N, C-alpha and C positions, 0 to 999 in steps of 0.2 A: 074483490077477487077480478074483476074485469081491470082496473087500475095495476094492480099486478102482473096479470095476464099481459097487457099493453108495454109496460116497462120492461120483460122480460123478452119480449119483441123486440123493443128498441135495443135492449142490451147486446141480442144474439144478431141483428143487423148491423151494431156500429162492430162486434168481432166478425161480419162476414166483412164487410167493407175491411175492417184493417188485416184482414187476412190476408183479402184480394189485392190488396195496397201493396201487402208485403213480400206477396208472389211479384208483382210487378217490381217492385225496388230489388229484389233480388237478382231478379232475371236481368235489368237493365244493370246492375252495378257488380255482377261478375262475380257474386258471392264464394265462388269456387276457390278463389286468389290463396286465401286462406290456407290452403291444404297443399300448396304450391310453395313451399319456402325453393329459394336458392340452393342449389343441390353441393355444391362443394365438395363433392369429395361423399355425402349423406349415403345417396343411393338411394334403393327401393326398401325399405324396411317391411311392407307386408302391414296385414290389418291391424298389428298390436304395434305400429311402428309411432303411435303418437306416445304411448307408454314409454317403449325404449328409445323415442329420441327423447325423454325427457330424461332418462339414466345418462345417456350417451353422452348426448348434447345439452345440459340444461340451459347452457346461455342460448343457444336457439329458441328452444324451447322458450323460454322465456319472451323473445321477441316474438314467436307464434301466439301466445299469450295477450300481449302486448299490443299486438295486431288484429286479435281477434275484439277485444275490448273498444280497440278506435272505433272498428266496421262498426260493431254492435250500435254504439252512442252516435256515432252518423246516419246509422239508420233508426234510430231511435227518435233524433233530431229532426228526419226525414218525415216520420209519420207523423210528428208532432204537427210539421212545419203545413204538410197537406191537410192535417186534419185540422188546422186554422182557416186556411186560405179556401179550403174548398168543400166545405159541409154539403151544400147544396148538390154536387156534383156527388159526393160520397154517398148521400143519402140517394138521389138518383140511381146511380150505381146498383146502391143495394137493390133496389124494388125492381128492379130491371134484371138483374143477376139471379134473385132470388130461387127461381123455380129451373132454370134452364142459363147456364153460362154462353151457349151456344148460338144463342138467338143472337140478330142483329143488333135489336134493342139496348141489351146487353154488351155487348160491341162498340156501340155506338157510346153508352154511356161511358163504358170504362178509357175510349179515346178521348173522351172529353174532362173525364178525369186527371188524365196522363197531361194533357194540353193545360187544364189549369194549375196542375202543380208541377208545372215545367221546371219553372224555379228551384222549386225543394228539391227536385230529381237532378237536376245539375249543381245543386251545392252539392248533394248526394254524390253525386259521381267526382266531383274536385276534393271531398273529405276521404271519399275511399281512393284516388289516386294519392293523396297525403300519406295515408295509410301504409298504401303497398312501397313506398318511397321510402318509410321511416322502419317496415321492417327489413327491405334488402339494406339500407345503412346499418341496421342493429346487427342481420347476420354478418354482414361483410364484418364489422367490429368483434364479433364472434371469432370471426377464422382469424383475425388477427391476434387474439389473445394468447 
């Protein structure tokens, strides 16, 4: 029973680290960009805009979906990269942040994790930039049709 409990704790800690890393990655990558399609006459479609956009502008919706897939893949690659390169820093951050994310120990551990994963995060930023450029080019091509 103790082995299972220990394994569950390790899984929870790993999920906490991955979640923390995902939050960091999202904040660094500006993940909200996928919502901000170049306007080109689209205007604000409101809360149901995604559904309406698919119906009114299927080409643009396809561009948006492709861009979202691109950024999701880039994020997955970045998470795997940091997990491989920074296992010890992840473990330290998990322990330091387990009870209180506002402590200096947690902040220091996250800072160390960010430093360790800097190359992975730089690659992520480049990939997200490429996804954005592809989105813009795709939408421009839709507008020419």
